[in-house]
Structures are given as structure tokens and as C-alpha cells.
C-alpha positions as CSV (number, residue, x, y, z in Angstrom):
1,M,-182.9,-45.1,32.8
2,E,-180.2,-47.6,32.2
3,T,-178.7,-50.7,33.9
4,P,-175.3,-52.2,33.5
5,A,-174.8,-55.4,31.4
6,A,-176.6,-57.7,33.8
7,S,-180.2,-56.7,34.6
8,R,-181.6,-56.8,38.1
9,P,-183.5,-60.1,38.4
10,H,-185.6,-59.2,41.4
11,L,-186.7,-55.8,40.1
12,K,-189.4,-55.5,37.5
13,L,-192.3,-53.1,36.8
14,V,-195.9,-54.2,36.8
15,R,-198.9,-52.0,36.1
16,S,-201.4,-51.7,38.9
17,P,-205.0,-52.0,37.6
18,S,-206.4,-49.7,40.3
19,D,-204.4,-46.5,39.9
20,G,-202.3,-47.0,36.8
21,Q,-199.0,-46.6,38.7
22,L,-196.0,-48.8,38.3
23,P,-194.9,-50.5,41.5
24,V,-192.0,-52.9,41.5
25,A,-192.6,-56.6,41.9
26,T,-190.9,-58.2,44.8
27,D,-188.1,-60.7,44.7
28,S,-189.3,-64.3,44.3
29,N,-187.4,-65.2,47.4
30,S,-189.4,-65.0,50.6
31,E,-188.4,-62.4,53.3
32,R,-186.4,-64.1,56.0
33,R,-185.5,-61.1,58.2
34,A,-186.8,-60.9,61.7
35,H,-187.6,-57.2,61.3
36,R,-188.8,-55.2,58.3
37,R,-186.1,-52.8,57.0
38,L,-187.2,-49.3,56.0
39,T,-185.2,-47.2,53.5
40,V,-184.5,-43.5,54.1
41,S,-187.5,-42.5,52.0
42,E,-189.8,-44.2,54.5
43,L,-188.2,-42.4,57.5
44,S,-189.5,-38.9,57.0
45,W,-188.7,-37.9,60.5
46,L,-184.9,-38.6,60.2
47,N,-182.7,-35.6,59.8
48,H,-179.3,-37.3,59.7
49,A,-177.3,-40.2,61.2
50,R,-173.8,-40.3,62.6
51,I,-171.4,-42.3,64.7
52,K,-171.1,-40.8,68.1
53,Y,-167.9,-38.8,68.4
54,G,-167.3,-39.6,64.8
55,P,-168.4,-38.8,61.2
56,D,-171.8,-38.5,59.6
57,V,-172.8,-41.7,57.9
58,S,-175.2,-42.6,55.0
59,L,-178.1,-44.7,56.3
60,I,-179.0,-47.5,53.9
61,D,-181.9,-49.0,55.9
62,L,-183.2,-49.2,59.4
63,S,-185.2,-51.7,61.4
64,V,-186.1,-52.2,65.0
65,G,-183.1,-54.6,65.4
66,G,-180.4,-53.0,63.4
67,A,-179.3,-50.8,60.5
68,Q,-177.1,-50.8,57.4
69,I,-174.8,-47.7,57.0
70,E,-172.1,-46.5,54.7
71,T,-168.9,-44.7,55.8
72,T,-166.3,-42.8,53.7
73,G,-162.7,-43.6,54.2
74,F,-163.3,-45.4,57.4
75,A,-163.9,-49.1,57.8
76,L,-165.9,-50.4,60.8
77,Q,-164.3,-53.3,62.7
78,P,-166.6,-56.4,62.9
79,G,-167.3,-57.3,66.5
80,S,-166.7,-53.8,67.8
81,A,-169.2,-51.7,69.7
82,V,-170.4,-48.4,68.3
83,V,-173.1,-45.9,69.1
84,I,-175.1,-44.5,66.2
85,E,-176.9,-41.3,66.7
86,L,-180.2,-40.7,64.9
87,A,-181.4,-37.1,64.8
88,A,-185.0,-35.9,64.3
89,G,-186.2,-32.4,64.8
90,E,-184.2,-30.9,67.7
91,R,-183.5,-34.2,69.4
92,T,-180.9,-36.9,68.9
93,W,-181.3,-40.6,69.9
94,P,-178.1,-42.6,70.7
95,V,-178.5,-46.3,69.9
96,P,-175.8,-48.7,71.1
97,A,-174.9,-51.4,68.5
98,R,-172.5,-54.1,67.5
99,V,-170.8,-54.3,64.1
100,L,-171.8,-57.5,62.4
101,R,-169.8,-57.1,59.2
102,C,-168.2,-54.5,57.0
103,Q,-167.1,-54.7,53.4
104,I,-165.9,-52.2,50.7
105,A,-168.8,-50.8,48.6
106,G,-166.9,-48.5,46.3
107,L,-163.4,-47.2,45.5
108,T,-163.9,-44.0,43.6
109,P,-163.6,-41.1,44.1
110,H,-162.7,-42.3,47.6
111,P,-163.1,-45.6,49.5
112,T,-166.7,-46.3,50.7
113,Y,-167.5,-49.1,53.2
114,R,-170.9,-50.6,53.9
115,G,-171.5,-52.1,57.4
116,A,-174.3,-53.9,59.2
117,L,-175.1,-53.1,62.8
118,A,-177.2,-55.1,65.3
119,F,-178.8,-52.9,68.0
120,K,-178.1,-54.1,71.6
121,R,-181.7,-53.5,72.4
122,P,-184.7,-52.9,70.1
123,F,-185.0,-49.4,68.9
124,K,-188.7,-48.4,68.8
125,F,-188.3,-45.6,66.3
126,H,-192.0,-45.7,65.5
127,E,-192.5,-43.8,68.7
128,I,-190.7,-40.8,67.3
129,A,-192.2,-41.0,63.8
130,D,-194.5,-38.1,64.7
131,V,-191.4,-35.8,64.1
132,V,-191.9,-35.5,60.4
133,E,-191.0,-32.9,57.8
134,S,-193.6,-30.4,56.7
135,A,-195.9,-31.7,54.0
136,T,-196.5,-28.2,52.5
137,E,-196.8,-28.4,48.8
138,V,-194.3,-26.5,46.6
139,N,-195.4,-25.2,43.2
140,P,-192.6,-26.1,40.7
141,V,-193.9,-23.5,38.2
142,H,-193.3,-20.7,40.7
143,E,-190.0,-22.1,41.7
144,Y,-188.9,-22.3,38.1
145,A,-189.9,-18.7,37.6
146,R,-188.0,-17.6,40.7
147,L,-184.9,-19.6,39.6
148,N,-184.9,-17.9,36.2
149,L,-185.2,-14.5,37.8
150,A,-182.3,-15.2,40.1
151,L,-180.2,-16.5,37.2
152,N,-181.0,-13.3,35.2
153,R,-179.9,-11.1,38.1
154,V,-176.6,-13.0,38.5
155,G,-176.0,-12.6,34.7
156,D,-176.8,-8.9,34.8
157,S,-174.5,-8.2,37.8
158,C,-171.6,-10.6,37.1
159,G,-171.8,-11.1,33.3
160,S,-173.3,-13.9,31.3
161,A,-170.3,-16.2,32.0
162,A,-171.4,-16.4,35.7
163,T,-174.7,-18.1,34.9
164,L,-175.8,-21.2,32.9
165,T,-174.3,-22.1,29.5
166,A,-176.4,-23.4,26.7
167,N,-176.0,-26.9,27.9
168,G,-176.9,-26.0,31.4
169,R,-180.0,-24.2,30.2
170,Q,-181.0,-27.2,28.1
171,A,-180.7,-29.5,31.1
172,L,-182.9,-27.1,33.2
173,E,-185.5,-26.9,30.4
174,A,-185.5,-30.7,30.1
175,A,-186.3,-31.1,33.8
176,F,-189.1,-28.5,33.6
177,T,-190.6,-30.1,30.5
178,M,-191.0,-33.2,32.6
179,V,-192.9,-31.1,35.2
180,E,-195.2,-29.6,32.5
181,S,-195.9,-33.1,31.1
182,A,-196.6,-34.5,34.6
183,R,-199.1,-31.7,35.4
184,R,-201.5,-33.2,32.9
185,R,-201.7,-36.4,34.9
186,A,-203.5,-36.6,38.2
187,S,-201.4,-39.5,39.5
188,T,-198.1,-37.5,39.6
189,G,-198.9,-35.1,42.5
190,P,-195.9,-36.4,44.6
191,F,-193.5,-35.9,41.6
192,I,-194.8,-32.3,41.1
193,N,-194.2,-31.5,44.8
194,E,-190.8,-33.0,45.0
195,M,-189.7,-31.2,41.8
196,G,-190.8,-28.0,43.4
197,R,-188.5,-28.8,46.4
198,L,-185.5,-29.6,44.2
199,L,-186.0,-26.4,42.2
200,R,-186.3,-24.5,45.5
201,I,-182.8,-25.8,46.5
202,L,-181.4,-24.5,43.3
203,T,-183.1,-21.1,43.7
204,A,-182.0,-20.6,47.3
205,S,-178.4,-21.4,46.3
206,V,-178.4,-18.8,43.4
207,E,-180.2,-16.2,45.5
208,N,-177.8,-16.6,48.4
209,A,-174.7,-16.8,46.2
210,A,-173.8,-20.1,47.8
211,D,-171.2,-22.4,46.5
212,P,-172.8,-24.3,43.6
213,A,-170.5,-27.3,44.3
214,A,-172.6,-27.9,47.5
215,L,-175.8,-28.3,45.4
216,V,-175.1,-31.8,44.1
217,P,-174.9,-33.4,47.6
218,E,-178.1,-31.6,48.6
219,I,-179.9,-32.9,45.5
220,V,-178.6,-36.4,46.0
221,S,-179.7,-36.3,49.7
222,R,-183.2,-35.2,48.7
223,L,-183.5,-38.0,46.1
224,H,-182.3,-40.5,48.6
225,R,-184.9,-39.3,51.2
226,T,-187.7,-39.4,48.6
227,V,-187.1,-42.5,46.5
228,P,-187.1,-45.9,48.3
229,S,-183.4,-46.7,47.7
230,L,-180.4,-48.2,49.5
231,A,-177.9,-45.7,48.1
232,V,-177.9,-42.8,45.7
233,R,-174.6,-41.4,44.4
234,V,-173.0,-39.6,41.5
235,V,-170.2,-41.6,39.8
236,D,-167.6,-40.6,37.3
237,A,-168.7,-42.1,33.9
238,S,-165.2,-43.3,33.3
239,H,-165.7,-45.8,36.2
240,A,-169.1,-47.1,34.9
241,S,-167.7,-50.6,34.8
242,Q,-167.5,-50.5,38.6
243,I,-171.3,-49.8,38.9
244,R,-173.0,-52.8,40.5
245,S,-174.8,-55.0,38.0
246,D,-178.1,-54.7,39.9
247,A,-178.0,-50.9,40.1
248,V,-179.9,-48.4,37.9
249,Y,-178.2,-45.3,36.6
250,F,-179.1,-42.1,34.7
251,R,-176.7,-40.1,32.7
252,V,-175.9,-36.6,34.0
253,P,-175.7,-34.0,31.2
254,G,-172.3,-32.6,30.6
255,E,-170.7,-30.1,28.2
256,G,-171.4,-30.7,24.6
257,T,-172.3,-34.4,23.9
258,S,-170.1,-35.7,26.6
259,T,-171.3,-37.6,29.7
260,S,-168.9,-37.2,32.5
261,H,-171.0,-38.5,35.4
262,C,-173.9,-40.9,36.2
263,L,-176.6,-40.8,38.9
264,V,-176.5,-44.4,40.3
265,I,-179.3,-45.8,42.5
266,E,-179.3,-49.1,44.4
267,F,-182.8,-50.4,45.2
268,P,-183.7,-52.7,48.1
269,R,-185.4,-56.0,47.7
270,D,-189.3,-55.9,47.9
271,C,-189.1,-52.3,46.7
272,Q,-192.4,-50.6,46.1
273,L,-191.3,-48.3,43.4
274,E,-193.8,-46.1,41.5
275,A,-193.5,-44.5,38.1
276,W,-193.0,-41.0,39.5
277,H,-190.0,-42.2,41.4
278,L,-188.2,-43.0,38.2
279,Q,-189.4,-39.7,36.7
280,L,-187.9,-37.9,39.7
281,L,-184.6,-39.7,39.4
282,E,-184.4,-38.8,35.7
283,A,-185.2,-35.2,36.4
284,G,-182.8,-35.2,39.3
285,A,-180.0,-36.2,37.0
286,Q,-180.8,-33.2,34.8
287,L,-180.8,-30.9,37.8
288,I,-177.4,-32.3,38.9
289,G,-176.2,-31.4,35.4
290,V,-177.5,-27.9,36.0
291,S,-175.7,-27.7,39.4
292,R,-172.4,-28.8,37.9
293,N,-172.8,-26.3,35.0
294,L,-173.4,-23.5,37.5
295,A,-170.2,-24.5,39.4
296,S,-168.2,-24.5,36.2
297,S,-169.6,-21.2,35.1
298,R,-168.8,-19.6,38.5
299,E,-165.2,-20.8,38.2
300,R,-164.9,-19.5,34.7
301,S,-166.3,-16.1,35.7
302,T,-164.0,-15.6,38.7
303,V,-161.8,-12.6,38.2
304,I,-159.3,-12.0,41.0
305,E,-157.9,-8.4,41.0
306,V,-154.7,-7.5,42.9
307,A,-155.5,-5.0,45.6
308,P,-154.1,-1.5,44.8
309,E,-152.1,-1.3,48.0
310,R,-150.3,-4.6,47.0
311,S,-149.7,-3.9,43.4
312,E,-146.5,-1.8,43.8
313,Q,-145.0,-4.2,46.3
314,R,-145.8,-7.3,44.3
315,P,-145.5,-6.7,40.6
316,E,-147.0,-9.8,38.9
317,R,-148.7,-10.7,35.7
318,S,-152.2,-9.3,35.7
319,D,-155.0,-11.9,36.1
320,V,-156.5,-13.4,33.0
321,R,-160.3,-13.8,33.0
322,G,-161.4,-17.2,34.1
323,W,-158.0,-18.2,35.7
324,N,-157.3,-18.4,39.4
325,K,-154.0,-18.1,41.2
326,L,-153.6,-21.3,43.3
327,V,-151.3,-22.3,46.0
328,V,-151.4,-26.1,46.4
329,R,-150.4,-27.7,49.7
330,Y,-149.5,-31.5,49.7
331,L,-150.0,-33.8,52.7
332,D,-146.2,-34.3,52.9
333,G,-145.6,-30.5,53.2
334,R,-144.7,-29.8,49.6
335,L,-146.1,-26.6,48.0
336,L,-146.8,-25.7,44.4
337,K,-148.0,-22.4,42.9
338,G,-149.7,-22.0,39.5
339,Y,-152.9,-21.2,37.7
340,G,-156.1,-23.1,37.4
341,R,-159.6,-22.8,35.9
342,D,-162.8,-24.9,35.8
343,F,-162.1,-26.2,39.3
344,Q,-164.5,-29.1,39.8
345,P,-164.3,-31.1,43.1
346,G,-166.2,-34.0,41.6
347,K,-163.3,-34.7,39.2
348,G,-161.1,-36.0,42.1
349,S,-158.1,-34.1,40.8
350,L,-156.7,-30.6,40.2
351,D,-155.3,-29.3,36.9
352,L,-152.5,-26.8,37.4
353,W,-150.6,-24.6,34.8
354,N,-147.4,-22.5,35.2
355,E,-149.0,-19.8,33.1
356,P,-152.6,-19.2,32.0
357,D,-153.7,-19.8,28.4
358,T,-150.7,-22.0,27.6
359,N,-150.3,-25.3,25.8
360,P,-152.5,-28.1,27.2
361,E,-149.4,-30.3,27.4
362,S,-148.0,-28.1,30.1
363,R,-150.9,-29.0,32.4
364,M,-150.1,-30.9,35.6
365,T,-152.9,-33.1,37.1
366,I,-152.7,-33.7,40.8
367,P,-155.0,-36.3,42.5
368,F,-156.8,-35.0,45.6
369,A,-155.6,-38.0,47.5
370,H,-152.1,-36.4,47.7
371,L,-153.3,-32.9,48.8
372,K,-154.1,-31.2,52.0
373,A,-155.7,-28.0,50.7
374,V,-155.9,-25.7,47.7
375,F,-155.7,-21.9,48.4
376,F,-157.2,-19.4,46.0
377,V,-155.0,-16.3,46.5
378,H,-154.7,-12.7,45.5
379,D,-151.0,-13.0,44.7
380,F,-148.3,-15.7,45.0
381,L,-146.0,-13.7,47.3
382,G,-148.4,-13.2,50.1
383,N,-147.2,-11.6,53.4
384,P,-145.5,-14.0,55.8
385,A,-145.5,-11.3,58.5
386,H,-149.2,-10.7,58.3
387,T,-151.2,-11.0,61.5
388,A,-154.9,-10.5,61.7
389,A,-156.1,-7.5,63.6
390,A,-158.8,-7.9,66.2
391,D,-161.3,-6.1,64.0
392,A,-160.3,-8.0,60.8
393,E,-163.0,-10.6,61.0
394,D,-166.0,-10.0,58.8
395,P,-169.1,-10.1,61.1
396,S,-171.4,-10.5,58.0
397,A,-169.6,-13.6,56.7
398,R,-172.1,-16.2,55.5
399,G,-172.1,-19.8,56.5
400,R,-171.2,-21.8,59.6
401,R,-168.0,-20.8,61.4
402,I,-165.6,-23.7,61.6
403,T,-162.2,-24.4,63.1
404,I,-160.2,-27.1,61.2
405,T,-157.1,-28.9,62.6
406,F,-155.1,-30.7,59.9
407,V,-153.2,-33.9,60.5
408,D,-149.9,-31.8,60.5
409,G,-151.3,-29.7,63.4
410,E,-152.0,-26.5,61.3
411,V,-155.2,-24.8,62.4
412,L,-157.5,-23.0,59.9
413,R,-160.6,-20.8,60.8
414,G,-163.3,-19.7,58.5
415,T,-166.8,-20.2,57.3
416,T,-168.3,-22.9,55.1
417,L,-171.6,-23.2,53.2
418,G,-171.1,-26.7,51.7
419,Y,-169.6,-29.1,54.2
420,S,-170.5,-32.8,53.6
421,Q,-169.0,-35.7,55.3
422,N,-169.4,-37.8,52.1
423,A,-167.6,-35.3,49.9
424,V,-163.9,-35.4,49.0
425,G,-163.6,-31.8,50.2
426,F,-165.4,-28.5,50.8
427,F,-164.8,-24.8,50.4
428,V,-163.8,-22.6,53.4
429,F,-163.9,-18.8,53.3
430,P,-161.6,-16.8,55.5
431,L,-162.9,-14.7,58.4
432,D,-159.9,-12.4,58.1
433,T,-160.8,-9.7,55.5
434,T,-157.1,-8.7,55.2
435,T,-155.7,-12.2,54.3
436,N,-154.2,-13.1,51.0
437,N,-156.6,-16.0,50.6
438,T,-160.0,-15.5,48.9
439,K,-161.1,-19.1,49.6
440,M,-159.7,-22.5,50.4
441,F,-160.7,-26.0,49.3
442,V,-160.0,-28.3,52.2
443,L,-159.6,-32.1,51.6
444,T,-161.4,-34.1,54.2
445,G,-158.7,-36.8,54.2
446,A,-156.2,-34.2,55.5
447,I,-158.3,-33.3,58.6
448,R,-157.6,-34.5,62.1
449,H,-160.7,-32.9,63.6
450,M,-163.1,-30.0,63.1
451,Q,-165.3,-27.9,65.3
452,F,-168.3,-26.0,64.2
453,E,-169.0,-22.7,66.1
454,D,-172.6,-21.8,66.5
455,S,-174.1,-18.9,68.4
456,S,-175.6,-21.2,71.1
457,N,-173.3,-24.1,71.3
458,R,-170.3,-25.9,69.8
459,T,-170.4,-29.3,68.2
460,S,-167.2,-31.2,67.4
461,V,-167.0,-33.3,64.3
462,L,-164.1,-35.7,64.4
463,Q,-162.6,-37.3,61.3
464,P,-161.7,-41.0,61.7
465,A,-158.0,-41.9,62.1
466,A,-158.1,-44.1,59.0
467,S,-159.1,-41.1,56.8
468,A,-156.7,-38.7,58.5
469,A,-153.7,-40.9,58.0
470,R,-153.9,-40.8,54.3
């Protein structure tokens, strides 16, 4: 655990004589708020929060009289009226509120705003607190064994390049070593159970061949719901100077000895933090490193083969292992074609080459802020005359069906496994099995609105105008 140059004056650990755990002493200043604020970790009944007819939001804390939230690429207007929707189980509770204030909370990889809301009438959320998540214990030893079995199967079927590298394996073993050490102490039951849940998230992703890039937001969300915190996020290590001086951060393992990202946590005042919370955050940073390693390995192992029926019509250089053919679409309509590898959404930019395995100096780096979408294609020529047949859609396609309308009016349909409102973008897979695209990475800032298509109903998810206008 590390803190930036200035330490957090109101956060210190003291040992409890009764149980040996380490709660955090409260601030010396007395609490002057009219209502006690609860962090997400104390709201086990809460599934998610969003602005009605708008984006999902990150809930910082909640009280009977108001809430603090964070939005991405969208600043709330002080004095304006909003309705925040809080979901628990199968129900959603709309709560009218007034925006008291809003200020910028972060700039990278995209602007984040923190706002304070005052409810127009008291929200008695204690009455719905009986809608809680299952308390079923999860055995991390069994989940670790399942995860290793799933990784071995992927390695056998797709080659060793498709699974963890030595650095990823080391990060996974470091996290499990913490579990083995904690099992010898009776006071770490919650840590053991939560580690089982985190390992289960990894296992399910590998077994279902889900996009590993979606793992990091899931792990971060789980940590935020478990540890009493205001905010939990992954930050590029090159921007460490922008981390708040009162925040705590853990280094996320990278390739070799490098540290490219940090897990940053902001704690509330009067925070009752126990020792296992810090252990969970440290282990969570290791598992985030494992997730990023899986994503990199998957990109390196991708081999796109030109379909036989296209090869005669489109004679092109054969694909090189680990390289993808990319068609890059800018927000202003420009288009670039080239090769890419090690595509990592968390970097905030795309590296593009004219030819694979060429000099690094020929690389072009394109910030995501300028882009609309990145298309992974079979070949660069495509087929402009292509029209999807009625039976071209794959009925077995995994993920939620989604219809995306970009700011320029173009409409894209497909499925997604890893949509997150707080992410810079997400992968979409085509429904049409005859298309030239294998998958698309859509930038959230280029979206006007989206519509998820479920079997029973349709729910619109609208992007804010401030984000769409980028």
C-alpha cells in the first residue's frame, strides 16, 4: 500500500484489543452532517445507480437526504433538477434531486466529474435494505483450481500464447499466496470469501471466452462494493502525480519490472477500515494485473485468416501471428487502415503500423479521444456491395444485443459482453456472420444513444450530449 507525497491526516490504523483487527481511527473533526452517509460497501442491496434517461453513474455515498455521484464526460449543472434511479433486485426506485455542486474529479483517461445531490424528499432506503445479495460463501481454493483448469484448457486449444505469461502467472500466484496465508487466521473469513468471489469472476470469464478487457471494471466494481470507499479506479502510472494526496494506491503488476497502472482508492472520513480490507485491495491489484495480462495474451494470440472464398478476389499479404488488420474511423470521418497488436483499451490510445513487424519508429499513436470506432477486419478491401441476408445473423451469439447510433447518424448492431458506462469504450461483435468485421471497439464518446435488446423488453441507454459532442 502506498500514498502520494502527502499522507492522509485523518486516516490512521489502530489495533482493536478485542479482536486484533485494524479499524481506522476517525477524523478529529466532529461530524456535522445532518444524515450519516453510507458508502457502496454498506449498501449490499444496491445493484447500480443511473440518471433517469441518462448514463449509469458511480455512487460515492448515499444518505437519507442526498448522495454524491461521479459521471464520466458529463458535468451536472448546479441548481438543475435530476432524477437518480437506484436499482435493487428486480426493482428500481426513482429519487428526485437537486444538484448542489459539481466539480472535476479527474482528467485521465477521460474527464470525470463529482457532484452532490440533495433529495427533494427523504429517501428511506433502509426500508428496501432487505433486498441483499446472497451471503453464500465461496471457497477460493476451489475457484483457484477451476481457474487453472480453465486456463490449461485454453492453452491446449489455442496455444500457450492465449493464456497467462510468466508475469501473469506470478501475479495470480501472489494473490493466491495471500489466500493461503489468510486461511491460517480466524479473523480473515470475509477476506477469504471475497477472494473466492473475485477468482470466480476470472474463472467465469475464461470459461465463457468473454472479453478479458471487461474483467478490470468487474473487479474494480466488486472491490468498491466490498471495501468502504468513496471511489476505486485504475489509473495510468504515468499520471501518478494527479492522484489525490489523501488517496491510497497499490501498484498493478505489469510486464517485466514495469508498473503501468495503479489501483487508487479514496476513503471517506470516519472510515471503519479493517485489516482484511487492505489485504483485499492488495490482492485485487494483483488480479487486475492478471486480467490485463489475459487481455494482452488474447490479442497476441489472435490469428485472422482470410476466408478461402475471398482469397482469390483480394490477394493481400497473409496475416502475421499476433497482428490484426484494423480499419480506424475518426470522429471527423477520416479513415485509416493498418496493422495493430497488443490492443489495450486502458492505454487510452491505439498504435497503428503500415506493415507488421516493422521498425518501431513507423508506429503511429492515435488518442482514443479522436476516434469513433476501431474495426478488426478479415481484409482491407471489404465488400461495399455486401448486404446481410435474413438468415445471416448468428442465433447463438453470446452477450447482450445492442443497437448503437453514432453522433454522425451511422447505426451499428451487434452483441457486447463488456459494456461499462465508465469505460472509454467497449467491444461489439457483429450479428452478421458474413460481414468483413470480426469485432469492433466502439468509443463511448462517439455514441449518440444506444438500445439494449433483451428477450422480454428493451431499455434505452442514452449518452449525454456533452460526451457525444467530442
